[in-house]
C-alpha positions as CSV (number, residue, x, y, z in Angstrom):
1,M,59.6,2.4,24.1
2,G,60.6,0.5,20.9
3,R,62.6,-2.7,20.7
4,S,64.6,-4.1,23.5
5,Y,68.2,-5.2,23.1
6,I,69.5,-7.7,25.7
7,V,73.3,-7.4,25.6
8,D,76.0,-9.6,27.0
9,E,78.0,-7.8,29.7
10,T,81.2,-8.5,27.9
11,V,79.9,-6.3,25.0
12,G,79.4,-3.4,27.4
13,Q,83.0,-3.8,28.8
14,Y,84.3,-3.9,25.2
15,L,82.5,-0.7,24.2
16,L,83.4,1.2,27.3
17,N,87.1,0.3,27.2
18,F,87.8,2.2,24.1
19,D,90.2,5.2,24.4
20,A,89.0,7.8,22.0
21,K,91.7,10.3,22.8
22,E,93.7,9.5,19.7
23,K,90.7,9.5,17.4
24,A,87.6,11.6,17.3
25,Y,85.5,8.6,16.8
26,I,85.5,4.8,16.6
27,S,82.9,2.8,14.7
28,G,82.0,-0.9,14.5
29,L,79.4,-3.6,14.3
30,L,76.9,-5.2,16.7
31,I,76.3,-8.9,16.2
32,G,73.6,-11.2,17.6
33,Q,70.2,-12.6,17.0
34,S,66.9,-11.0,16.2
35,S,63.5,-12.3,17.4
36,S,60.0,-11.1,17.3
37,Q,60.1,-9.8,21.0
38,R,63.7,-8.8,21.5
39,D,67.2,-8.8,20.1
40,Y,70.2,-10.4,21.7
41,V,73.6,-8.8,21.2
42,L,76.5,-11.3,21.7
43,L,79.5,-9.5,20.2
44,A,80.7,-6.0,19.1
45,T,83.7,-5.5,16.9
46,R,85.2,-2.2,15.7
47,T,86.1,-1.5,12.1
48,P,89.8,-2.1,11.6
49,P,91.9,0.8,10.5
50,K,93.3,1.0,7.0
51,E,96.8,-0.2,6.8
52,E,97.9,2.5,4.3
53,Q,96.9,5.2,6.7
54,N,99.9,7.0,8.3
55,E,99.9,8.6,11.6
56,S,99.3,12.1,10.3
57,A,96.3,10.8,8.3
58,K,94.8,9.2,11.4
59,Q,95.2,12.4,13.4
60,A,93.5,14.3,10.6
61,Q,90.3,12.3,11.1
62,S,88.7,14.9,13.3
63,T,85.2,14.9,12.0
64,L,82.6,12.3,11.2
65,A,82.7,13.4,7.6
66,D,86.0,11.4,7.4
67,L,84.2,8.1,8.2
68,D,84.7,5.7,5.2
69,E,81.4,4.1,4.6
70,E,82.8,1.8,1.9
71,W,85.5,0.5,4.1
72,A,83.1,-0.1,7.0
73,S,80.6,-1.8,4.7
74,A,83.4,-4.1,3.3
75,H,84.3,-5.1,6.9
76,A,80.6,-5.8,7.6
77,N,80.4,-8.0,4.5
78,Q,83.5,-10.0,5.7
79,V,82.1,-10.4,9.2
80,S,78.7,-11.5,7.9
81,R,80.5,-14.4,6.2
82,M,81.8,-15.5,9.6
83,L,78.4,-15.8,11.2
84,P,76.7,-19.2,11.4
85,G,72.9,-19.6,11.0
86,G,70.9,-17.6,13.5
87,L,73.4,-14.7,13.9
88,L,73.5,-11.5,11.9
89,V,74.8,-8.0,11.9
90,L,72.2,-6.3,14.1
91,G,73.5,-2.8,13.5
92,V,76.4,-0.4,14.2
93,F,77.9,1.6,17.0
94,I,79.9,4.9,17.0
95,L,81.9,6.2,19.9
96,T,82.6,9.9,19.6
97,A,83.9,12.9,21.4
98,P,81.2,15.2,22.9
99,E,81.7,17.9,20.3
100,L,80.7,15.5,17.5
101,A,77.4,14.4,19.0
102,K,75.3,16.7,16.9
103,D,76.5,15.1,13.7
104,V,76.2,11.5,14.8
105,Q,72.6,10.6,13.8
106,N,72.9,11.5,10.1
107,V,76.2,9.6,9.8
108,I,75.1,6.5,11.7
109,R,71.8,6.4,9.7
110,R,73.7,6.3,6.4
111,L,76.1,3.7,7.8
112,I,73.3,1.3,8.8
113,F,71.8,1.4,5.3
114,S,75.2,1.1,3.6
115,V,76.2,-1.9,5.8
116,E,72.9,-3.7,5.1
117,K,73.2,-3.2,1.4
118,S,76.7,-4.6,1.4
119,I,75.6,-7.7,3.4
120,S,72.4,-8.5,1.5
121,K,73.7,-8.2,-2.1
122,T,75.0,-11.8,-2.3
123,R,72.3,-13.5,-0.2
124,L,70.3,-16.4,-1.6
125,W,67.4,-15.6,0.7
126,N,65.2,-12.6,1.5
127,L,63.7,-11.5,4.8
128,S,60.4,-13.3,5.3
129,E,57.1,-11.7,5.9
130,G,56.7,-10.5,9.5
131,E,60.5,-10.8,10.1
132,V,62.1,-8.0,12.1
133,T,63.6,-5.3,9.8
134,E,64.8,-2.8,12.4
135,R,68.5,-2.4,12.9
136,V,70.2,-0.7,15.9
137,A,72.3,2.4,15.9
138,L,74.2,2.9,19.1
139,H,76.0,6.1,20.0
140,I,78.4,6.3,22.9
141,C,79.9,9.6,24.3
142,S,83.6,9.0,24.9
143,S,83.7,11.3,28.0
144,S,80.4,10.7,29.8
145,K,80.0,7.1,28.5
146,K,76.3,8.0,28.0
147,I,74.5,5.6,25.5
148,L,71.8,6.6,23.0
149,C,70.1,3.6,21.4
150,R,67.9,3.9,18.4
151,T,66.6,1.8,15.5
152,Y,66.0,2.3,11.8
153,D,63.8,0.2,9.5
154,I,66.1,-1.1,6.7
155,Q,63.1,-1.8,4.4
156,D,62.2,1.9,4.5
157,P,64.9,4.3,3.1
158,K,62.9,7.2,4.6
159,S,62.5,5.7,8.0
160,S,63.1,7.9,11.0
161,A,64.9,6.9,14.2
162,K,62.9,5.1,17.0
163,P,64.0,4.9,20.6
164,A,65.1,1.5,21.8
165,E,66.1,-0.1,25.2
166,W,69.7,-1.3,25.8
167,K,70.0,-3.7,28.8
168,Y,73.0,-5.7,29.9
169,Q,72.8,-9.3,31.1
170,N,75.5,-11.5,32.6
171,G,76.2,-14.8,30.8
172,L,73.9,-14.2,27.9
173,S,76.1,-16.1,25.4
174,S,76.3,-19.3,27.5
175,S,72.7,-20.4,27.2
176,W,72.4,-21.1,23.4
177,L,71.2,-24.1,21.6
178,S,72.9,-25.4,18.5
179,L,71.6,-27.3,15.4
180,E,73.9,-29.3,13.2
181,C,73.5,-31.1,9.9
182,T,75.5,-32.5,7.0
183,I,73.8,-31.9,3.7
184,H,74.7,-33.5,0.3
185,V,75.0,-30.9,-2.4
186,N,74.7,-31.7,-6.1
187,I,74.2,-28.5,-8.1
188,H,74.6,-28.1,-11.8
189,V,74.8,-24.5,-13.1
190,P,75.0,-23.7,-16.9
191,L,77.2,-20.8,-17.9
192,S,75.4,-18.7,-20.4
193,S,77.3,-17.8,-23.6
194,T,74.6,-15.5,-25.0
195,S,75.7,-12.3,-23.3
196,A,79.0,-10.9,-22.2
197,T,77.3,-9.3,-19.3
198,Y,76.7,-12.7,-17.7
199,T,79.8,-13.1,-15.6
200,L,80.7,-16.3,-13.8
201,E,79.6,-14.8,-10.5
202,K,76.2,-13.9,-11.9
203,N,75.6,-17.2,-13.7
204,T,76.5,-19.1,-10.5
205,K,74.2,-17.0,-8.3
206,N,71.3,-17.6,-10.6
207,G,71.9,-21.4,-10.5
208,L,72.2,-21.3,-6.7
209,L,68.9,-19.5,-6.5
210,R,67.2,-22.4,-8.2
211,W,68.9,-24.8,-5.7
212,A,67.9,-22.5,-2.8
213,K,64.2,-23.3,-3.6
214,Q,64.9,-26.9,-2.8
215,I,66.3,-26.0,0.6
216,E,63.5,-23.6,1.4
217,S,60.9,-26.3,0.6
218,G,62.7,-29.1,2.3
219,V,61.6,-31.2,5.3
220,F,63.8,-30.8,8.4
221,L,63.9,-33.7,10.9
222,I,65.0,-32.6,14.3
223,N,66.5,-35.5,16.2
224,G,64.8,-37.8,13.8
225,Q,61.3,-36.2,14.2
226,V,59.1,-33.8,12.3
227,K,58.0,-31.1,14.7
228,E,55.2,-28.5,14.3
229,E,56.6,-25.1,13.3
230,D,54.9,-23.2,16.2
231,C,55.9,-25.6,18.9
232,N,58.7,-25.0,21.4
233,L,62.1,-26.5,20.2
234,L,62.7,-27.5,23.8
235,E,59.4,-29.4,24.2
236,G,60.3,-32.6,25.9
237,Q,63.9,-31.4,26.4
238,K,65.7,-30.3,29.5
239,K,66.5,-26.5,29.3
240,P,70.2,-25.8,29.8
241,S,70.9,-23.6,32.8
242,R,72.7,-20.3,32.6
243,G,76.4,-20.8,32.8
244,T,76.4,-24.0,30.9
245,T,79.8,-24.8,29.3
246,Q,80.2,-25.3,25.6
247,S,81.0,-29.0,26.0
248,S,77.6,-29.6,27.7
249,S,75.5,-27.2,25.6
250,Q,72.5,-28.8,24.0
251,T,72.9,-29.8,20.3
252,F,70.1,-31.0,17.9
253,D,71.0,-33.3,15.1
254,V,69.1,-32.4,11.9
255,Q,68.4,-34.2,8.7
256,V,67.3,-32.4,5.6
257,L,65.0,-34.0,3.0
258,T,64.7,-32.0,-0.2
259,P,62.2,-32.5,-3.0
260,L,63.1,-32.5,-6.7
261,L,63.3,-29.0,-8.0
262,Q,61.1,-29.8,-11.0
263,S,58.5,-32.5,-11.3
264,S,58.2,-34.5,-14.5
265,S,55.0,-32.6,-15.4
266,N,57.1,-29.4,-15.6
267,R,59.8,-30.7,-18.0
268,S,58.0,-29.3,-21.0
269,T,58.8,-25.8,-19.9
270,A,62.6,-26.5,-20.1
271,T,64.5,-24.8,-22.9
272,V,67.8,-25.6,-24.5
273,Q,70.4,-23.0,-23.7
274,V,73.8,-22.5,-25.5
275,C,76.4,-22.5,-22.8
276,S,80.2,-22.0,-22.6
277,G,80.5,-24.5,-19.8
278,S,79.0,-25.3,-16.4
279,V,79.6,-25.2,-12.7
280,N,79.1,-28.4,-10.7
281,L,79.1,-28.4,-6.9
282,K,78.9,-31.9,-5.4
283,G,79.6,-33.4,-2.0
284,D,78.8,-33.0,1.7
285,V,78.7,-29.7,3.6
286,K,78.6,-29.4,7.3
287,C,76.3,-26.6,8.7
288,R,75.5,-25.1,12.1
289,A,73.0,-22.7,13.5
290,Y,72.4,-21.2,17.0
291,V,69.2,-20.1,18.7
292,H,68.7,-18.6,22.2
293,S,67.1,-20.9,24.7
294,N,64.4,-18.5,25.7
295,K,61.3,-20.3,24.4
296,P,62.7,-20.9,20.9
297,K,60.2,-21.9,18.2
298,V,60.9,-24.8,15.8
299,K,60.3,-22.5,12.8
300,E,63.0,-20.1,14.1
301,A,65.5,-22.9,14.5
302,V,64.8,-24.3,11.1
303,Q,65.0,-20.9,9.4
304,A,68.4,-20.3,11.0
305,L,69.7,-23.7,9.7
306,K,68.3,-23.1,6.3
307,R,70.1,-19.8,6.0
308,D,73.4,-21.3,7.2
309,I,73.1,-24.0,4.4
310,L,72.5,-21.3,1.8
311,N,75.1,-18.9,3.1
312,T,78.0,-21.4,3.4
313,V,77.6,-22.8,-0.1
314,S,77.2,-19.4,-1.6
315,D,80.1,-17.9,0.3
316,R,82.5,-20.7,-0.6
317,S,81.9,-20.5,-4.3
318,H,82.1,-16.7,-4.1
319,I,85.4,-16.8,-2.2
320,L,86.9,-19.1,-4.7
321,F,85.9,-16.9,-7.6
322,E,87.4,-13.9,-5.8
323,D,90.6,-15.7,-5.2
324,L,90.9,-16.8,-8.8
325,L,90.2,-13.3,-10.0
326,M,92.8,-11.8,-7.7
327,T,95.6,-14.3,-8.5
328,E,94.9,-15.6,-12.0
329,T,93.8,-14.5,-15.5
330,P,91.4,-17.5,-16.0
331,A,90.6,-17.0,-19.6
332,K,94.3,-16.9,-20.6
333,K,95.3,-19.7,-18.3
334,Y,92.6,-22.2,-19.1
335,M,91.7,-21.6,-22.8
336,N,94.4,-24.1,-23.8
337,S,94.0,-26.5,-20.9
338,E,91.5,-29.3,-20.5
339,K,91.5,-29.4,-16.7
340,E,93.1,-27.7,-13.8
341,F,92.6,-28.5,-10.1
342,H,92.2,-26.0,-7.2
343,S,91.6,-26.3,-3.5
344,L,88.2,-25.1,-2.4
345,P,87.9,-23.3,1.0
346,H,86.7,-25.4,3.9
347,R,85.1,-24.2,7.1
348,V,87.0,-23.4,10.3
349,F,85.1,-22.7,13.6
350,V,86.2,-20.8,16.7
351,P,84.2,-20.1,19.9
352,I,83.3,-16.7,21.2
353,P,85.3,-16.5,24.4
354,G,83.1,-17.8,27.3
355,S,80.3,-18.8,25.0
356,S,78.7,-21.9,23.5
357,V,78.4,-20.1,20.2
358,M,81.0,-20.5,17.5
359,L,81.9,-18.2,14.6
360,C,83.5,-19.5,11.3
361,D,85.9,-18.6,8.6
362,Y,87.1,-20.3,5.4
363,K,90.5,-21.7,4.8
364,F,92.2,-22.7,1.5
365,G,94.4,-25.7,1.6
366,D,97.6,-23.7,1.1
367,E,96.7,-21.2,3.8
368,S,98.4,-21.5,7.2
369,T,96.5,-21.8,10.4
370,V,98.3,-18.7,11.6
371,A,96.8,-16.7,8.7
372,I,93.3,-17.8,9.7
373,Q,94.0,-16.9,13.3
374,E,95.2,-13.5,12.3
375,H,92.1,-13.0,10.1
376,F,89.8,-13.9,13.0
377,E,91.6,-11.4,15.2
378,E,91.5,-8.6,12.6
379,M,87.8,-9.0,11.8
380,L,86.6,-9.6,15.4
381,D,89.2,-7.5,17.3
382,R,89.7,-10.4,19.7
383,S,92.6,-12.6,20.6
384,I,92.1,-16.2,19.3
385,R,93.9,-19.2,20.7
386,M,95.3,-21.5,18.0
387,E,94.0,-24.6,19.9
388,D,90.5,-23.3,19.7
389,L,90.4,-23.4,15.9
390,E,88.2,-26.3,14.7
391,I,88.5,-27.4,11.1
392,A,85.0,-28.9,10.3
393,E,85.9,-30.5,7.0
394,E,88.7,-32.1,5.1
395,M,90.3,-30.4,2.1
396,N,88.0,-30.1,-0.9
397,T,89.2,-30.0,-4.6
398,A,87.9,-28.3,-7.7
399,S,88.6,-29.2,-11.3
400,L,88.3,-26.5,-13.9
401,H,87.8,-27.2,-17.6
402,L,86.5,-25.5,-20.8
403,S,83.6,-27.1,-22.5
404,A,81.3,-25.5,-25.0
405,T,78.1,-27.4,-24.4
406,R,74.3,-27.2,-24.6
407,S,72.6,-27.4,-21.3
408,I,69.0,-27.8,-20.1
409,D,67.9,-24.8,-18.2
410,P,65.0,-25.9,-15.9
411,D,63.7,-22.4,-15.5
412,N,61.3,-20.9,-18.0
413,T,63.3,-18.3,-20.0
414,D,60.3,-16.0,-20.2
415,E,61.3,-14.7,-16.7
416,E,62.8,-11.2,-16.7
417,Q,66.6,-11.2,-16.7
418,P,68.1,-9.6,-13.6
419,K,69.9,-6.3,-14.0
420,Q,73.6,-6.3,-14.6
421,L,75.8,-6.7,-11.5
422,K,78.7,-4.5,-10.8
423,K,81.9,-6.1,-12.1
424,G,84.0,-5.6,-8.9
425,M,84.2,-8.4,-6.4
426,T,85.3,-8.4,-2.7
427,A,88.7,-10.0,-1.9
428,S,88.9,-13.2,0.1
429,K,90.9,-11.3,2.8
430,F,89.7,-7.9,4.1
431,Q,92.9,-6.1,3.0
432,K,92.0,-6.8,-0.6
433,N,88.5,-5.4,-0.4
434,I,88.9,-1.8,-1.4
435,G,90.2,-0.4,-4.7
436,V,90.9,-3.7,-6.5
437,A,90.2,-3.8,-10.2
438,V,88.9,-7.1,-11.6
439,A,88.9,-6.4,-15.3
440,T,89.0,-10.2,-16.0
441,A,85.4,-10.7,-14.6
442,V,83.8,-10.6,-18.0
443,A,86.4,-12.9,-19.6
444,V,86.0,-15.5,-16.8
445,F,82.5,-16.3,-17.8
446,A,83.9,-18.1,-20.9
447,V,85.6,-20.7,-18.7
448,G,83.7,-23.8,-17.5
449,F,84.1,-24.8,-13.9
450,S,83.4,-28.2,-12.3
451,F,83.6,-28.2,-8.5
452,H,83.7,-31.4,-6.5
453,Y,83.3,-31.4,-2.7
454,F,84.7,-34.3,-0.8
455,S,84.6,-34.3,3.0
456,D,84.6,-36.9,5.8
């Protein structure tokens, strides 16, 4: 037997309640946490239907060949942004009519790799050595409700399916530990003016990758103490019992101490780079991560929080760029303007029903709370109560200005330049994901951005 998947019973109820009579298949995502011994599945959410599909088109979807991998992957990318540290998309599920069973494995295999590619392309981190690289593919027969659970190694494009165990557990999502920290961000990113292929998105990601090195090498104080990586996070702590409510769940306060990215001895390798402007992100960011209470290691908890720090800063900048590209023509708007101000997205949390774990989304200042509620419900296929929305930060502001300057690049320019990124970007709302042309992407790189985060 391969990997074991411990699944919250509410996930089983969700999967078995689908009515597949109107459609030949239903696909979606499985969300949870991976560990060296087993994986925990907390949530499942189906891929939302395309709005432009009419009833005749829906009925025409009678074979798995009609499954839109691009649409499903775009949904996975959006859902991945909503996951705090410690949680990830563990795999996919497909519920089909019996006559389609023979075609499932090829389709679900392609879907797993497509989803992983979409999720990982904007990450500032890579899977660490020894980390689990298997993702689950769950097939459910709509008539017999029989489940077939297999895994694929996402690091090996030629990997074959391996059998896996799928076991339900009551109250799984109520026994989780949370880690919280507020980290000060002060990032300077020069915008290259030497190549038209260096878009704003690409420049910013390269700059954030340098900052990510600081976070990766930082010292994390848990409740004011430095703990050995291999020791139990709960050492000296009382383990929460199953059924613990969210209000009484155990939370660890974390401080992050980061070293300077470059020591003075390395300054000689810096080069002067001609730039069209710069991106500056500055302020305080609130971060959260969750780990299961079954003998959690300190290194697992720290890694989960590190990734939440990297993800939330990267996602916010990426979402803002998307919004600007969708609603503005930046080069035209700002070429004759010294400075413009925009709202940056801030984080909104909502609990998984009956769980101590919370998911998140990002809200611009002019977006209504109702729009955020609807986005949660569309992405997660769950009803969300308005009173459960928790805005973690006050409104942030961004000032945009053009400035042709020379900037010090702390990295040695002898490093190989990354390959050119695709010019399309994902929309900040899922409905904008597919089929949107962003021809202004190259022009945007000529505009200098200065972001300033201010939060309580």
